DSSP file (Angstrom, degrees, kcal/mol; ACC not computed):
  #  RESIDUE AA STRUCTURE BP1 BP2  ACC     N-H-->O    O-->H-N    N-H-->O    O-->H-N    TCO  KAPPA ALPHA  PHI   PSI    X-CA   Y-CA   Z-CA
    1    1 A X              0   0    0      0, 0.0     2,-0.3     0, 0.0     0, 0.0   0.000 360.0 360.0 360.0 135.5   36.8  149.9  222.4
    2    2 A X        -     0   0    0     76,-0.0     2,-0.3     0, 0.0    76,-0.2  -0.839 360.0-163.3-126.1 166.1   40.4  149.7  223.5
    3    3 A X        -     0   0    0     74,-0.4    76,-1.3    73,-0.4     2,-0.1  -0.966  28.7 -97.4-145.1 157.1   43.6  148.9  221.7
    4    4 A X  B     -a   79   0A   0     -2,-0.3     2,-0.4    74,-0.2    76,-0.2  -0.453  47.7 -99.9 -77.9 155.6   47.1  147.9  222.6
    5    5 A X        -     0   0    0     74,-3.5     2,-0.3    -2,-0.1    76,-0.3  -0.606  31.3-147.2 -81.6 123.4   49.7  150.6  222.8
    6    6 A X    >   -     0   0    0     -2,-0.4     3,-1.7     1,-0.1     4,-0.5  -0.709  15.7-132.4 -88.8 140.7   52.0  151.0  219.8
    7    7 A X  T 3  S+     0   0    0     -2,-0.3     3,-0.3     1,-0.3    -1,-0.1   0.672 106.7  59.6 -66.3 -14.1   55.5  152.1  220.5
    8    8 A X  T 3  S+     0   0    0      1,-0.2    -1,-0.3     4,-0.0     4,-0.1   0.596  97.8  59.1 -86.0 -11.2   55.1  154.6  217.7
    9    9 A X  S <  S+     0   0    0     -3,-1.7     2,-0.3     2,-0.1    -1,-0.2   0.527 104.4  44.4-100.4  -6.8   52.2  156.4  219.3
   10   10 A X  S    S-     0   0    0     -4,-0.5    57,-0.1    -3,-0.3    56,-0.1  -0.921  95.1 -83.3-134.2 160.1   53.8  157.5  222.6
   11   11 A X        -     0   0    0     -2,-0.3     2,-0.3    55,-0.3    -2,-0.1  -0.237  44.8-119.4 -61.8 150.0   57.1  159.1  223.6
   12   12 A X        -     0   0    0     -4,-0.1     2,-0.4     2,-0.0    -1,-0.1  -0.665  22.8-155.3 -89.6 146.5   60.1  156.8  224.0
   13   13 A X        -     0   0    0     -2,-0.3     2,-0.4    47,-0.0    47,-0.1  -0.926   5.0-163.5-118.0 145.1   61.9  156.6  227.4
   14   14 A X        -     0   0    0     -2,-0.4    45,-0.5    45,-0.2     2,-0.3  -0.968   8.6-144.1-127.7 149.8   65.5  155.6  227.9
   15   15 A X    >   -     0   0    0     -2,-0.4     3,-1.3    43,-0.2    43,-0.2  -0.726  29.9 -93.5-109.2 158.9   67.1  154.5  231.1
   16   16 A X  T 3  S+     0   0    0     -2,-0.3     3,-0.1     1,-0.3    -1,-0.1  -0.464 113.9  14.2 -65.1 139.2   70.6  155.1  232.4
   17   17 A X  T 3  S-     0   0    0      1,-0.2    -1,-0.3    -2,-0.1     2,-0.0   0.813  90.5-173.6  65.7  29.2   72.9  152.2  231.4
   18   18 A X    <   -     0   0    0     -3,-1.3    -1,-0.2     1,-0.1     3,-0.1  -0.316  24.0-116.4 -61.6 133.5   70.3  151.0  228.9
   19   19 A X    >   -     0   0    0     -3,-0.1     3,-1.8     1,-0.1    -1,-0.1  -0.370  34.9 -95.6 -69.2 148.4   71.3  147.7  227.4
   20   20 A X  T 3  S+     0   0    0      1,-0.2    -1,-0.1    -2,-0.1     3,-0.1  -0.405 112.0  27.9 -60.2 137.4   71.9  147.5  223.7
   21   21 A X  T >  S+     0   0    0      1,-0.3     3,-1.6    -2,-0.1    20,-0.4   0.209  84.2 132.9  94.6 -15.7   68.8  146.4  221.9
   22   22 A X  T <  S+     0   0    0     -3,-1.8    -1,-0.3     1,-0.3    20,-0.2  -0.538  78.0  14.2 -71.7 131.0   66.4  147.8  224.4
   23   23 A X  T 3  S+     0   0    0     18,-2.6     2,-0.3     1,-0.3    -1,-0.3   0.359  98.9 124.8  86.9  -5.2   63.6  149.7  222.7
   24   24 A X    <   -     0   0    0     -3,-1.6    17,-2.0    18,-0.1    -1,-0.3  -0.687  62.9-122.0 -89.0 140.4   64.6  148.3  219.3
   25   25 A X  B     -C   40   0B   0     -2,-0.3    15,-0.2    15,-0.2     2,-0.2  -0.587  24.7-131.7 -78.8 139.6   61.9  146.6  217.3
   26   26 A X        -     0   0    0     13,-1.9    13,-0.2    -2,-0.3     2,-0.1  -0.591  33.3 -89.7 -88.8 155.6   62.7  143.0  216.3
   27   27 A X        -     0   0    0     -2,-0.2     2,-0.2     1,-0.1    -1,-0.1  -0.429  49.8-119.9 -63.2 132.6   62.3  141.8  212.8
   28   28 A X        -     0   0    0     -2,-0.1     2,-0.2     4,-0.1    -1,-0.1  -0.471  18.9-145.4 -77.5 142.9   58.7  140.5  212.4
   29   29 A X     >  -     0   0    0     -2,-0.2     4,-2.0     1,-0.1     3,-0.2  -0.526  37.0 -94.2 -94.8 175.4   58.0  136.9  211.4
   30   30 A X  H  > S+     0   0    0      1,-0.2     4,-2.5     2,-0.2     5,-0.2   0.883 124.1  53.5 -59.6 -41.8   55.1  135.9  209.2
   31   31 A X  H  > S+     0   0    0      1,-0.2     4,-2.1     2,-0.2    -1,-0.2   0.899 109.4  48.6 -60.5 -41.8   52.7  135.2  212.2
   32   32 A X  H  >>S+     0   0    0     -3,-0.2     5,-2.1     2,-0.2     4,-1.2   0.880 111.0  50.4 -66.9 -37.8   53.4  138.7  213.7
   33   33 A X  H  <5S+     0   0    0     -4,-2.0     3,-0.3     2,-0.2    -2,-0.2   0.932 112.1  46.8 -64.5 -45.5   52.8  140.4  210.4
   34   34 A X  H  <5S+     0   0    0     -4,-2.5    -2,-0.2     1,-0.2    -1,-0.2   0.849 116.9  44.0 -66.6 -34.1   49.5  138.5  209.9
   35   35 A X  H  <5S-     0   0    0     -4,-2.1    -1,-0.2    -5,-0.2    -2,-0.2   0.637 109.7-121.2 -83.1 -14.6   48.4  139.3  213.5
   36   36 A X  T  <5 +     0   0    0     -4,-1.2    -3,-0.2    -3,-0.3     2,-0.2   0.707  60.1 152.4  79.6  20.2   49.5  142.9  213.3
   37   37 A X      < -     0   0    0     -5,-2.1     2,-0.3    -6,-0.2    -1,-0.3  -0.540  27.4-171.9 -84.5 149.4   51.9  142.4  216.2
   38   38 A X        -     0   0    0     -2,-0.2     2,-0.3    -3,-0.1   -31,-0.2  -0.874  10.2-156.7-142.1 107.3   55.1  144.4  216.7
   39   39 A X        -     0   0    0     -2,-0.3   -13,-1.9   -13,-0.2     2,-0.4  -0.663  10.2-175.3 -89.7 139.4   57.5  143.3  219.4
   40   40 A X  B     -C   25   0B   0     -2,-0.3   -15,-0.2   -15,-0.2     2,-0.2  -0.997  30.1-113.5-131.6 135.3   59.9  145.7  221.0
   41   41 A X        -     0   0    0    -17,-2.0   -18,-2.6    -2,-0.4     2,-0.2  -0.480  37.2-153.7 -66.8 136.5   62.6  144.8  223.6
   42   42 A X        -     0   0    0    -20,-0.2   -18,-0.1    -2,-0.2    -1,-0.0  -0.602  24.4-113.4-109.8 171.8   61.8  146.5  226.9
   43   43 A X  S    S+     0   0    0     -2,-0.2     2,-0.3   -21,-0.1   -24,-0.1   0.425  76.7 115.5 -85.0   1.6   64.0  147.6  229.8
   44   44 A X        -     0   0    0      1,-0.0     2,-0.5     2,-0.0    -2,-0.2  -0.552  44.3-168.8 -80.0 133.7   62.6  145.0  232.3
   45   45 A X        +     0   0    0     -2,-0.3     2,-0.6     2,-0.0    -2,-0.0  -0.907  11.3 173.3-120.6 100.3   64.9  142.3  233.6
   46   46 A X        -     0   0    0     -2,-0.5     2,-0.3     3,-0.0     5,-0.1  -0.928  12.0-166.0-111.1 110.9   62.9  139.7  235.4
   47   47 A X    >   -     0   0    0     -2,-0.6     3,-1.6     3,-0.3     2,-0.1  -0.759  29.8 -97.7-102.2 144.3   65.0  136.7  236.5
   48   48 A X  T 3  S-     0   0    0     -2,-0.3     3,-0.1     1,-0.3    -1,-0.1  -0.360 102.7  -3.7 -62.2 128.4   63.6  133.4  237.6
   49   49 A X  T 3  S+     0   0    0      1,-0.2     2,-0.6    -2,-0.1    -1,-0.3   0.689 100.9 123.0  62.2  23.9   63.5  133.1  241.5
   50   50 A X    <   -     0   0    0     -3,-1.6    -3,-0.3     2,-0.0     2,-0.3  -0.957  53.1-146.7-116.9 114.3   65.2  136.5  242.0
   51   51 A X        -     0   0    0     -2,-0.6     2,-0.4    -3,-0.1    -3,-0.0  -0.587  17.1-178.5 -78.4 138.4   63.2  138.9  244.2
   52   52 A X        -     0   0    0     -2,-0.3     3,-0.1     1,-0.1    -2,-0.0  -0.971  10.7-171.2-137.6 121.5   63.5  142.6  243.3
   53   53 A X        -     0   0    0     -2,-0.4     2,-0.3     1,-0.3    -1,-0.1   0.893  66.5  -7.6 -80.7 -40.5   61.7  145.2  245.3
   54   54 A X        +     0   0    0      2,-0.0     2,-0.3     0, 0.0    -1,-0.3  -0.979  53.5 170.4-162.2 138.6   62.3  148.3  243.4
   55   55 A X        -     0   0    0     -2,-0.3     2,-0.6    -3,-0.1    -3,-0.0  -0.933  27.2-135.9-153.9 131.6   64.2  149.7  240.4
   56   56 A X        -     0   0    0     -2,-0.3     3,-0.1     1,-0.2    -2,-0.0  -0.778  20.9-179.8 -87.2 122.1   64.0  153.0  238.6
   57   57 A X        -     0   0    0     -2,-0.6     2,-0.3     1,-0.3    -1,-0.2   0.788  61.2 -14.4 -93.4 -30.8   64.1  152.3  234.8
   58   58 A X        -     0   0    0    -43,-0.2     2,-0.4     2,-0.0    -1,-0.3  -0.989  46.9-150.5-164.8 160.9   63.8  155.9  233.5
   59   59 A X        +     0   0    0    -45,-0.5     2,-0.3    -2,-0.3   -45,-0.2  -0.995  25.3 164.7-135.5 137.1   63.0  159.5  234.4
   60   60 A X        -     0   0    0     -2,-0.4     2,-0.6   -47,-0.1    -2,-0.0  -0.955  32.1-142.4-156.5 134.5   61.6  161.9  231.9
   61   61 A X        -     0   0    0     -2,-0.3     2,-0.2     0, 0.0    -2,-0.0  -0.888  34.7-132.6 -94.0 122.3   60.0  165.3  231.9
   62   62 A X        -     0   0    0     -2,-0.6     2,-0.1     1,-0.1    -2,-0.0  -0.506   9.5-134.5 -80.6 141.4   57.3  165.3  229.2
   63   63 A X     >  -     0   0    0     -2,-0.2     4,-2.4     1,-0.1     5,-0.2  -0.330  34.0-100.3 -77.9 171.1   57.0  168.1  226.7
   64   64 A X  H  > S+     0   0    0      1,-0.2     4,-2.2     2,-0.2     5,-0.1   0.902 125.4  51.1 -60.6 -41.0   53.5  169.5  225.9
   65   65 A X  H  > S+     0   0    0      2,-0.2     4,-1.9     1,-0.2    -1,-0.2   0.902 109.9  49.0 -63.4 -41.4   53.4  167.5  222.7
   66   66 A X  H  > S+     0   0    0      2,-0.2     4,-2.2     1,-0.2   -55,-0.3   0.887 109.6  52.0 -67.0 -38.6   54.4  164.3  224.5
   67   67 A X  H  X S+     0   0    0     -4,-2.4     4,-2.5     1,-0.2    -1,-0.2   0.921 108.9  51.1 -61.0 -42.7   51.6  164.9  227.1
   68   68 A X  H  X S+     0   0    0     -4,-2.2     4,-2.2     2,-0.2    -2,-0.2   0.878 107.3  53.8 -63.1 -37.8   49.1  165.3  224.3
   69   69 A X  H  X S+     0   0    0     -4,-1.9     4,-2.0     1,-0.2    -1,-0.2   0.934 111.0  45.3 -61.2 -45.9   50.3  162.0  222.8
   70   70 A X  H  X S+     0   0    0     -4,-2.2     4,-2.7     1,-0.2    -2,-0.2   0.889 109.8  54.9 -66.0 -38.8   49.7  160.2  226.1
   71   71 A X  H  X S+     0   0    0     -4,-2.5     4,-2.7     1,-0.2    -1,-0.2   0.910 108.1  49.3 -61.9 -40.6   46.3  162.0  226.5
   72   72 A X  H  X S+     0   0    0     -4,-2.2     4,-1.4     2,-0.2    -1,-0.2   0.914 111.4  49.1 -62.5 -42.2   45.2  160.7  223.1
   73   73 A X  H  <>S+     0   0    0     -4,-2.0     5,-2.5     1,-0.2    -2,-0.2   0.898 112.5  47.9 -64.1 -39.8   46.3  157.2  224.1
   74   74 A X  H ><5S+     0   0    0     -4,-2.7     3,-2.0     1,-0.2    -2,-0.2   0.915 108.2  54.3 -65.9 -44.0   44.4  157.4  227.3
   75   75 A X  H 3<5S+     0   0    0     -4,-2.7    -1,-0.2     1,-0.3    -2,-0.2   0.803 108.6  50.0 -60.6 -29.0   41.3  158.7  225.6
   76   76 A X  T 3<5S-     0   0    0     -4,-1.4   -73,-0.4    -5,-0.2    -1,-0.3   0.318 114.6-118.4 -92.0   8.1   41.4  155.6  223.3
   77   77 A X  T < 5 +     0   0    0     -3,-2.0   -74,-0.4   -75,-0.2    -3,-0.2   0.863  48.3 179.9  58.4  38.8   41.8  153.2  226.3
   78   78 A X      < -     0   0    0     -5,-2.5    15,-0.9   -76,-0.2     2,-0.3  -0.327   6.0-172.6 -68.6 154.4   45.2  152.0  225.1
   79   79 A X  E     -aB   4  92A   0    -76,-1.3   -74,-3.5    13,-0.2     2,-0.3  -0.918  21.1-112.7-140.0 165.6   47.0  149.4  227.2
   80   80 A X  E     - B   0  91A   0     11,-2.7    11,-1.6    -2,-0.3     2,-0.4  -0.710  22.4-157.6-100.5 156.5   50.5  147.9  227.2
   81   81 A X  E     + B   0  90A   0     -2,-0.3     2,-0.3   -76,-0.3     9,-0.2  -0.994  14.0 172.5-131.2 140.0   51.2  144.2  226.4
   82   82 A X  E     - B   0  89A   0      7,-3.4     7,-3.0    -2,-0.4     2,-0.4  -0.929  19.8-141.4-138.5 163.7   54.3  142.3  227.4
   83   83 A X  E     - B   0  88A   0     -2,-0.3     2,-0.5     5,-0.2     5,-0.2  -0.998   6.8-169.1-129.3 135.0   55.5  138.7  227.2
   84   84 A X  E >  S- B   0  87A   0      3,-2.5     3,-2.6    -2,-0.4     2,-0.2  -0.966  77.4 -48.6-118.4 109.6   57.5  136.8  229.8
   85   85 A X  T 3  S-     0   0    0     -2,-0.5     0, 0.0     1,-0.3     0, 0.0  -0.494 124.4 -26.0  52.9-123.4   58.5  133.6  228.1
   86   86 A X  T 3  S+     0   0    0     -2,-0.2     2,-0.4    -3,-0.1    -1,-0.3   0.371 114.8 110.6 -96.8   6.7   55.2  132.5  226.6
   87   87 A X  E <   -B   84   0A   0     -3,-2.6    -3,-2.5    42,-0.0     2,-0.4  -0.698  61.8-139.5 -89.8 129.2   53.1  134.3  229.2
   88   88 A X  E     -B   83   0A   0     -2,-0.4     2,-0.4    -5,-0.2    -5,-0.2  -0.704  21.7-177.2 -86.7 130.4   51.0  137.3  228.0
   89   89 A X  E     +B   82   0A   0     -7,-3.0    -7,-3.4    -2,-0.4     2,-0.3  -0.990   6.7 166.7-129.0 136.6   50.9  140.2  230.4
   90   90 A X  E     +B   81   0A   0     -2,-0.4    42,-0.4    -9,-0.2     2,-0.3  -0.965   3.9 166.4-145.6 163.4   48.9  143.4  229.9
   91   91 A X  E     -B   80   0A   0    -11,-1.6   -11,-2.7    -2,-0.3     2,-0.1  -0.973  38.8 -90.2-169.4 160.4   47.8  146.5  231.8
   92   92 A X  E     -B   79   0A   0     -2,-0.3   -13,-0.2   -13,-0.2   -18,-0.0  -0.459  24.2-147.7 -75.5 151.3   46.3  149.9  231.6
   93   93 A X        +     0   0    0    -15,-0.9    20,-1.8    -2,-0.1     2,-0.3   0.462  69.4   7.6 -96.2  -2.5   48.7  152.8  231.3
   94   94 A X  E     -D  112   0C   0     18,-0.3     2,-0.3   -16,-0.2    18,-0.2  -0.917  52.0-133.3-159.1 174.2   46.6  155.4  233.1
   95   95 A X  E     -D  111   0C   0     16,-2.2    16,-2.5    -2,-0.3     2,-0.4  -0.968  20.0-151.9-142.4 152.4   43.7  156.5  235.1
   96   96 A X  E     -D  110   0C   0     -2,-0.3     2,-0.4    14,-0.2    14,-0.2  -0.970   6.8-163.9-124.4 136.6   41.5  159.6  234.4
   97   97 A X  E     -D  109   0C   0     12,-2.4    12,-2.8    -2,-0.4     2,-0.8  -0.969  14.4-148.7-121.9 139.0   39.6  161.6  237.0
   98   98 A X  E     +D  108   0C   0     -2,-0.4    10,-0.2    10,-0.2     3,-0.1  -0.885  25.8 169.5-102.7 100.9   36.8  164.1  236.4
   99   99 A X  E     +     0   0C   0      8,-1.2     2,-0.4    -2,-0.8    -1,-0.2   0.806  60.5  19.3 -87.2 -31.1   37.3  166.5  239.3
  100  100 A X  E     -D  107   0C   0      7,-0.9     7,-2.2     2,-0.0     2,-0.4  -0.984  57.1-171.0-139.6 148.2   35.0  169.3  238.2
  101  101 A X  E     +D  106   0C   0     -2,-0.4     2,-0.2     5,-0.2     5,-0.2  -0.958   9.9 172.1-142.3 125.5   32.0  169.6  236.0
  102  102 A X        -     0   0    0      3,-2.6    -2,-0.0    -2,-0.4     5,-0.0  -0.653  50.1 -97.2-116.6 178.3   30.3  172.8  235.0
  103  103 A X  S    S+     0   0    0     -2,-0.2     3,-0.1     1,-0.2    -1,-0.0   0.837 122.6  38.0 -65.4 -30.7   27.6  173.5  232.5
  104  104 A X  S    S+     0   0    0      1,-0.1     2,-0.3     0, 0.0    -1,-0.2   0.832 122.0  14.7 -91.1 -36.0   30.1  174.5  229.9
  105  105 A X        -     0   0    0      2,-0.0    -3,-2.6     0, 0.0     2,-0.4  -0.909  54.0-136.8-140.9 162.3   33.1  172.2  230.4
  106  106 A X  E     -D  101   0C   0     -2,-0.3     2,-0.6    -5,-0.2    -5,-0.2  -0.968  21.7-145.8-115.8 140.2   34.3  169.0  232.0
  107  107 A X  E     -D  100   0C   0     -7,-2.2    -8,-1.2    -2,-0.4    -7,-0.9  -0.925  19.2-175.3-111.4 115.5   37.7  169.1  233.7
  108  108 A X  E     -D   98   0C   0     -2,-0.6     2,-0.4   -10,-0.2   -10,-0.2  -0.869  13.4-155.8-111.5 142.3   39.7  165.9  233.4
  109  109 A X  E     -D   97   0C   0    -12,-2.8   -12,-2.4    -2,-0.4     2,-0.4  -0.968  12.4-150.1-112.8 134.6   43.0  165.0  235.0
  110  110 A X  E     -D   96   0C   0     -2,-0.4     2,-0.4   -14,-0.2   -14,-0.2  -0.878  12.4-172.8-106.0 133.1   45.2  162.3  233.4
  111  111 A X  E     -D   95   0C   0    -16,-2.5   -16,-2.2    -2,-0.4     2,-0.4  -0.993  11.6-150.5-126.5 128.7   47.5  160.2  235.5
  112  112 A X  E     -D   94   0C   0     -2,-0.4     2,-0.4   -18,-0.2   -18,-0.3  -0.817  26.1-117.7 -93.8 136.7   50.1  157.7  234.0
  113  113 A X        -     0   0    0    -20,-1.8    23,-0.1    -2,-0.4    26,-0.1  -0.609  31.6-179.1 -71.0 125.5   50.9  154.7  236.1
  114  114 A X        +     0   0    0     -2,-0.4     2,-0.5    21,-0.4    -1,-0.2   0.669  61.2  61.4-100.3 -20.8   54.6  154.9  237.0
  115  115 A X        -     0   0    0     20,-0.4    20,-1.8     2,-0.0     2,-0.5  -0.930  57.8-173.2-115.3 128.4   54.9  151.7  239.0
  116  116 A X  E     -E  134   0D   0     -2,-0.5     2,-0.6    18,-0.2    18,-0.2  -0.981   9.0-157.9-118.0 126.4   54.3  148.3  237.7
  117  117 A X  E     -E  133   0D   0     16,-3.3    16,-2.9    -2,-0.5     2,-0.5  -0.911   7.5-155.6-105.2 123.4   54.4  145.3  240.1
  118  118 A X  E     -E  132   0D   0     -2,-0.6     2,-0.5    14,-0.2    14,-0.2  -0.857   5.2-165.7-100.5 129.9   55.1  142.0  238.6
  119  119 A X  E     -E  131   0D   0     12,-2.6    12,-2.4    -2,-0.5     2,-0.5  -0.971   6.6-170.3-113.8 120.8   53.9  138.8  240.4
  120  120 A X  E     -E  130   0D   0     -2,-0.5     2,-0.4    10,-0.2    10,-0.2  -0.951   2.9-163.8-116.6 119.3   55.4  135.6  239.1
  121  121 A X  E     +E  129   0D   0      8,-2.8     7,-2.7    -2,-0.5     8,-1.6  -0.818  14.5 177.8-101.0 141.1   54.0  132.3  240.3
  122  122 A X  E     -E  127   0D   0     -2,-0.4     2,-0.4     5,-0.3     5,-0.2  -0.937  26.3-147.6-140.2 160.9   56.0  129.1  239.8
  123  123 A X  E >  S-E  126   0D   0      3,-2.7     3,-1.7    -2,-0.3     2,-0.4  -0.973  73.2 -47.2-131.2 115.9   55.9  125.4  240.5
  124  124 A X  T 3  S-     0   0    0     -2,-0.4    -2,-0.0     1,-0.3     0, 0.0  -0.458 127.4 -16.6  58.9-113.3   59.3  123.8  241.1
  125  125 A X  T 3  S+     0   0    0     -2,-0.4     2,-0.4    -3,-0.1    -1,-0.3   0.079 121.0  86.8-110.1  24.2   61.4  125.1  238.2
  126  126 A X  E <  S-E  123   0D   0     -3,-1.7    -3,-2.7   -78,-0.0     2,-0.3  -0.979  71.4-129.4-129.6 135.1   58.6  126.4  235.9
  127  127 A X  E     +E  122   0D   0     -2,-0.4    -5,-0.3    -5,-0.2     3,-0.1  -0.645  26.3 175.7 -74.4 133.6   56.8  129.6  235.7
  128  128 A X  E     +     0   0D   0     -7,-2.7     2,-0.3     1,-0.4    -6,-0.2   0.569  62.1   4.4-115.1 -16.1   53.0  129.0  235.7
  129  129 A X  E     -E  121   0D   0     -8,-1.6    -8,-2.8   -42,-0.1    -1,-0.4  -0.959  52.1-169.0-165.7 146.6   51.6  132.5  235.8
  130  130 A X  E     -E  120   0D   0     -2,-0.3     2,-0.3   -10,-0.2   -10,-0.2  -0.992  10.8-179.3-140.4 137.2   52.7  136.1  235.7
  131  131 A X  E     -E  119   0D   0    -12,-2.4   -12,-2.6    -2,-0.4     2,-0.4  -0.937  16.7-144.4-131.1 156.7   50.6  139.2  236.4
  132  132 A X  E     -E  118   0D   0    -42,-0.4     2,-0.4    -2,-0.3   -14,-0.2  -0.986  13.2-168.6-121.5 130.0   51.2  142.9  236.3
  133  133 A X  E     -E  117   0D   0    -16,-2.9   -16,-3.3    -2,-0.4     2,-0.4  -0.970  12.8-143.5-118.6 132.4   49.6  145.3  238.8
  134  134 A X  E     -E  116   0D   0     -2,-0.4     2,-0.7   -18,-0.2   -18,-0.2  -0.769  17.7-126.9 -93.7 139.4   49.7  149.0  238.4
  135  135 A X    >   -     0   0    0    -20,-1.8     3,-1.4    -2,-0.4   -20,-0.4  -0.765  13.9-160.9 -87.2 112.6   50.0  151.2  241.6
  136  136 A X  T 3  S+     0   0    0     -2,-0.7     3,-0.2     1,-0.3    -1,-0.1   0.633  89.4  57.2 -69.5 -11.1   47.2  153.7  241.5
  137  137 A X  T 3  S+     0   0    0      1,-0.2    -1,-0.3     2,-0.1    -2,-0.0   0.125  77.0  97.2-103.1  20.8   49.1  155.9  244.1
  138  138 A X    <         0   0    0     -3,-1.4    -1,-0.2     1,-0.2   -24,-0.2   0.088 360.0 360.0 -97.0  24.1   52.2  156.2  242.0
  139  139 A X              0   0    0     -3,-0.2    -1,-0.2   -26,-0.1   -27,-0.1   0.501 360.0 360.0 -64.8 360.0   51.3  159.6  240.5
């Protein structure tokens, strides 16, 4: 069983020059309340027909408590969800590797995906699809 990632369950990141309103929760409408949705503005700026190869949105050294929060989210198979216009985008936040196993313990390494690649397909002047791919080599 997996669940979407709540902004209250993992550490917050802020970027340099962060726009006002980024990371702030918007007031819920009735449909969002009934669905249990909670939308939060993110730091991503994806403009129509504008290619962008790379941008660093934030840097943060995690504390032990923050690492534990992410480990709990990974153990629960949490994922992120985003919307680009009316298009739903989601992806896993991590990968876990079991590097050693002894009779007494299992040793797991947790990796957070740091790079998200957005692919936006369009027809004429309309977006028809958007996908997010996580780079498994972005450790």
